[in-house]
C-alpha distance (Angstrom), angle and dihedral (degrees) to the residues before:
residue distance angle dihedral
M1 . . .
E2 3.77 . .
S3 3.79 90.4 .
M4 3.75 90.6 50.7
N5 3.81 90.9 50.0
R6 3.78 90.2 49.5
T7 3.78 91.4 51.5
M8 3.80 93.7 48.3
T9 3.78 96.7 46.1
P10 3.83 97.0 70.4
E11 3.81 90.8 52.9
V12 3.79 90.9 57.9
T13 3.75 96.4 44.1
R14 3.82 91.6 47.1
T15 3.83 91.3 73.9
S16 3.78 111.0 111.5
P17 3.82 119.0 -122.2
T18 3.81 92.2 -121.2
D19 3.82 92.8 60.8
A20 3.79 94.0 62.3
P21 3.85 97.6 67.8
V22 3.80 90.6 46.0
K23 3.79 92.4 51.9
L24 3.80 91.3 46.2
S25 3.80 92.6 49.7
L26 3.79 92.1 48.3
Q27 3.76 90.3 48.0
R28 3.80 91.3 50.9
V29 3.83 91.3 49.0
L30 3.78 91.6 50.3
E31 3.80 91.9 47.1
K32 3.81 91.3 48.5
W33 3.80 92.1 47.0
S34 3.80 93.2 48.0
S35 3.81 90.8 48.1
S36 3.83 91.5 50.6
A37 3.79 91.3 46.2
W38 3.79 90.9 50.5
Q39 3.82 91.7 49.4
W40 3.82 91.3 47.6
A41 3.82 91.7 49.0
T42 3.80 90.7 49.3
A43 3.79 91.9 50.0
W44 3.81 90.3 46.6
R45 3.80 90.6 52.8
M46 3.79 96.5 43.8
N47 3.84 100.6 37.3
P48 3.83 117.6 56.3
E49 3.82 90.6 -176.9
A50 3.79 90.1 62.9
R51 3.77 90.0 54.8
G52 3.80 89.9 50.5
G53 3.79 91.2 49.5
V54 3.78 92.8 52.4
M55 3.78 92.3 47.1
T56 3.79 90.1 48.5
A57 3.80 91.3 50.9
Q58 3.77 90.8 50.2
S59 3.80 92.6 48.1
Q60 3.82 90.7 50.2
G61 3.81 93.7 61.8
N62 3.77 118.7 133.8
P63 3.84 107.6 -88.0
W64 3.80 91.3 -160.5
Y65 3.79 90.1 70.8
I66 3.78 90.6 55.2
A67 3.80 92.5 45.6
G68 3.81 91.0 48.1
F69 3.79 91.7 48.8
V70 3.82 91.7 50.3
L71 3.81 90.5 48.2
V72 3.81 92.7 50.6
V73 3.81 91.9 48.0
F74 3.80 90.7 48.7
L75 3.82 93.9 49.3
L76 3.80 93.0 46.6
S77 3.79 91.9 47.9
W78 3.81 90.5 47.5
H79 3.79 91.0 49.3
F80 3.81 97.0 48.6
F81 3.80 95.5 42.8
T82 3.83 91.4 52.5
L83 3.79 97.1 44.9
R84 3.79 115.7 119.9
S85 3.77 125.5 -163.3
S86 3.79 118.3 -112.5
F87 3.78 119.5 -101.4
D88 3.81 113.0 -81.4
Q89 3.78 112.5 -158.3
R90 3.77 95.5 -177.3
G91 3.80 112.1 122.6
L92 3.83 93.1 22.0
S93 3.75 121.7 112.3
E94 3.79 123.9 -131.9
E95 3.81 90.3 -107.0
Q96 3.80 91.5 54.1
L97 3.78 91.5 49.0
Q98 3.78 91.7 49.6
M99 3.81 90.7 49.4
M100 3.82 91.5 50.9
E101 3.79 89.4 47.9
F102 3.79 90.8 49.1
N103 3.84 90.1 51.6
G104 3.78 90.4 50.6
D105 3.81 95.8 -116.1
I106 3.81 93.6 120.5
V107 3.79 136.8 20.6
R108 3.78 132.2 -154.5
V109 3.80 114.9 -112.0
A110 3.80 129.5 -152.0
D111 3.80 96.6 -87.2
G112 3.82 92.3 54.7
S113 3.81 96.7 -104.2
Y114 3.79 126.5 114.1
A115 3.81 132.6 -109.6
W116 3.78 136.2 179.4
N117 3.80 113.5 -79.7
P118 3.86 105.8 -104.0
E119 3.80 91.2 -151.1
K120 3.79 91.6 59.8
E121 3.78 91.6 42.0
K122 3.80 88.4 65.6
V123 3.80 91.8 69.7
K124 3.81 97.9 39.9
G125 3.77 107.1 92.6
I126 3.78 129.2 -48.2
P127 3.82 113.8 -33.7
G128 3.77 119.2 -123.0
P129 3.81 126.9 -111.3
L130 3.81 91.8 -98.0
A131 3.82 90.9 58.8
V132 3.81 90.6 48.7
L133 3.81 90.1 47.6
E134 3.81 90.4 52.0
K135 3.81 90.2 49.5
A136 3.80 90.3 49.8
R137 3.80 90.3 50.4
E138 3.80 91.1 52.3
E139 3.80 93.3 47.9
L140 3.80 95.3 45.2
S141 3.80 92.4 47.6
E142 3.83 88.0 60.5
A143 3.81 96.8 35.0
F144 3.83 94.4 128.7
V145 3.80 98.5 36.6
K146 3.80 125.0 111.3
K147 3.79 110.3 -160.7
G148 3.79 97.1 170.6
T149 3.77 146.8 -25.9
N150 3.81 94.1 -65.5
D151 3.80 99.1 22.7
H152 3.79 109.7 81.4
G153 3.79 129.5 152.2
I154 3.78 121.9 -96.2
A155 3.82 91.9 -105.2
Y156 3.80 91.0 60.5
L157 3.82 91.5 45.4
V158 3.79 91.4 52.8
L159 3.81 89.6 48.0
Y160 3.81 91.5 52.6
T161 3.81 92.3 49.2
V162 3.80 94.1 46.7
S163 3.83 92.5 47.6
R164 3.82 92.3 52.6
F165 3.78 90.8 45.3
A166 3.82 93.5 48.0
G167 3.82 93.9 46.9
G168 3.79 94.9 50.4
F169 3.81 95.4 40.3
V170 3.82 96.4 47.9
A171 3.82 93.1 46.5
A172 3.80 91.5 47.7
S173 3.81 92.4 47.0
V174 3.81 94.5 51.0
I175 3.81 94.3 47.1
A176 3.81 93.3 42.2
I177 3.80 93.4 50.8
M178 3.82 92.1 48.0
L179 3.79 93.4 49.2
G180 3.80 91.5 41.4
V181 3.81 91.8 55.1
I182 3.80 91.3 49.7
L183 3.80 92.3 48.7
G184 3.79 92.9 44.0
L185 3.80 93.8 52.7
N186 3.81 94.1 47.1
K187 3.79 113.6 59.0
V188 3.81 93.3 -167.7
L189 3.80 93.8 53.7
F190 3.81 90.7 43.5
R191 3.80 92.1 55.3
A192 3.81 91.4 43.8
A193 3.82 93.0 52.5
N194 3.79 95.8 39.0
P195 3.84 96.0 86.3
F196 3.83 92.8 52.1
I197 3.81 99.7 49.5
P198 3.85 95.2 61.5
I199 3.81 88.8 49.9
M200 3.81 95.6 50.4
K201 3.80 98.1 39.8
P202 3.84 99.0 67.2
I203 3.83 94.2 48.8
S204 3.79 110.6 109.2
P205 3.82 111.9 -115.8
L206 3.81 88.8 -133.9
A207 3.80 88.5 63.3
W208 3.81 87.6 66.2
M209 3.80 93.4 52.0
P210 3.86 99.3 88.5
L211 3.79 91.3 49.0
L212 3.81 92.5 45.1
L213 3.80 92.5 47.6
Y214 3.80 90.6 49.4
T215 3.82 90.2 49.5
V216 3.81 103.5 44.6
K217 3.85 96.8 24.6
D218 3.81 91.1 -151.2
P219 3.83 121.9 105.7
K220 3.80 93.5 -154.3
W221 3.79 94.2 55.0
T222 3.78 90.1 40.7
A223 3.81 90.3 59.4
V224 3.81 90.4 50.0
L225 3.81 91.1 49.3
V226 3.81 91.1 49.3
V227 3.81 88.2 56.4
F228 3.81 88.4 46.2
M229 3.81 92.2 54.4
A230 3.80 90.9 47.9
A231 3.82 94.0 51.8
I232 3.78 105.7 38.5
W233 3.81 104.1 69.0
P234 3.82 102.9 54.3
T235 3.81 91.8 47.3
L236 3.80 92.3 45.7
A237 3.80 93.1 51.3
T238 3.81 96.4 45.9
T239 3.81 93.8 44.0
A240 3.80 92.4 52.2
F241 3.79 90.7 47.6
G242 3.81 93.5 46.4
V243 3.82 94.1 49.5
S244 3.81 93.2 45.1
S245 3.83 89.7 50.7
L246 3.81 92.9 50.6
R247 3.78 115.0 127.6
K248 3.78 111.1 -97.4
E249 3.80 90.5 -140.7
Y250 3.79 89.4 69.9
L251 3.80 92.4 56.2
H252 3.80 92.1 43.7
V253 3.80 91.7 53.9
A254 3.81 90.2 47.7
A255 3.81 89.6 52.5
I256 3.82 92.1 48.0
V257 3.81 93.1 53.1
Q258 3.83 88.0 45.7
L259 3.80 98.7 -122.9
S260 3.78 116.9 178.6
W261 3.80 120.6 -114.9
F262 3.81 93.4 -100.0
Q263 3.80 91.1 46.0
R264 3.79 90.2 52.1
L265 3.81 89.8 47.7
F266 3.82 96.5 52.6
K267 3.82 99.1 31.6
V268 3.80 103.2 36.8
I269 3.82 116.1 10.2
L270 3.81 102.7 43.0
P271 3.84 95.7 39.4
G272 3.81 90.7 47.0
A273 3.80 93.8 49.7
A274 3.82 94.6 36.7
P275 3.85 97.2 106.1
T276 3.81 91.6 53.6
I277 3.81 92.9 43.0
V278 3.81 91.5 50.8
N279 3.81 90.7 51.3
G280 3.80 89.0 54.3
L281 3.79 90.8 47.7
R282 3.81 90.0 53.1
I283 3.80 90.6 54.2
S284 3.81 91.3 46.1
F285 3.80 90.5 47.3
G286 3.79 92.3 58.0
S287 3.80 93.3 43.7
A288 3.81 92.3 50.1
L289 3.80 93.1 48.4
V290 3.79 90.7 50.5
A291 3.82 91.6 48.9
V292 3.81 100.1 49.5
V293 3.83 96.8 62.9
P294 3.84 98.3 53.6
A295 3.81 89.4 41.7
E296 3.82 89.6 58.6
M297 3.79 90.7 46.0
L298 3.80 93.7 52.8
L299 3.79 96.6 38.9
G300 3.81 95.1 45.0
E301 3.80 92.8 -129.4
L302 3.79 119.8 153.1
G303 3.78 110.7 -95.3
V304 3.78 143.0 95.2
G305 3.79 91.2 -65.4
Y306 3.80 89.8 52.0
L307 3.82 89.7 52.0
S308 3.80 91.4 53.8
W309 3.80 92.2 50.2
I310 3.82 94.2 46.1
E311 3.81 91.9 49.8
W312 3.79 88.9 51.8
N313 3.80 90.9 50.8
N314 3.81 87.6 51.6
L315 3.82 89.4 49.8
D316 3.80 89.6 -123.4
I317 3.81 103.1 144.0
S318 3.81 91.0 177.4
G319 3.80 88.1 60.5
V320 3.80 91.0 49.5
I321 3.81 91.4 52.7
F322 3.81 89.9 46.6
A323 3.83 90.5 52.8
I324 3.81 90.2 49.8
L325 3.81 90.6 51.8
V326 3.81 90.5 49.0
V327 3.81 90.1 53.7
G328 3.80 89.8 51.0
V329 3.80 94.0 48.9
V330 3.81 93.1 46.8
G331 3.81 90.0 48.2
V332 3.81 92.3 51.5
I333 3.81 92.6 49.3
L334 3.81 93.4 47.7
D335 3.79 92.6 44.9
S336 3.80 91.6 50.0
G337 3.79 91.3 50.5
F338 3.79 91.5 47.4
N339 3.82 92.4 50.6
K340 3.80 91.2 52.0
L341 3.80 90.5 49.1
A342 3.81 91.5 47.2
G343 3.81 90.3 52.1
L344 3.81 89.8 60.3
V345 3.81 95.0 57.4
T346 3.80 100.5 40.2
Y347 3.76 129.6 75.1
Q348 3.77 139.4 -172.0
E349 3.77 119.8 -121.0
């Protein structure tokens, strides 16, 4: 035992004096942390309100951080999965390189070496985000330039698409609301028209395009009418339902105070059915926005849909992705403006 004590004693005395304060401070931190954790766990177990407060704080986190993180992960994944190694000419003879250059697979760069032909790279797989960003830079730099009859800048194309969308949607909304009010106030007409609305509503607006083009013989008006056919039925159905479900007390009060028919329409009927009408307009808004792009693609009319189709014909996939992003951005802006406008005409009981 004495020998064991003698052998253990030097190990203890070998500890430097500077290690003792560090060990004591770490020990104090650990003791303080464990004590705080124990107190927090006890409060968590004994106080349900504390649990609710923590859950509420977690649920009230900033969603923009999550959205930004998802976007960054998506862009990085897109970039790395679409990367392609640079051209390696080692092991290839001069004849093979000349043949590849003659076929357009590679091009000679300034320093005399070879690289993949960027024109052929456009049609090999999905382009990366940097290629799409470069395409967007090119298009936006010439946004207000007209190079020819069918070569207009992206700003003009967006303007053409929005004008067709606005014309068809506004005309459909006005007519649908007028007919919906008439059907909603007359039970007999509402029941008579009820079997036809469910039949017409599911028909794709593009199915009407050949008949509309044959009738009006003008692609521009045909695109507007396609948007019209996409937007009219949801608004008509919801307006008729909202007016027919209006509280009878509202109409009785309007009759007692002897309001005229137009006064009842603008002071009682439309405000009372406004929430239902706005819901129908939201559905029609989305349907019309979805319809205008393929209509431009099929009719060959200048617009965002036309840009997407032309870029596909040119085998420029970066241009196709850019056109898709433009459609998304325009849709978000229009939808945001519509929601703000809808908030001005609706109310909560």
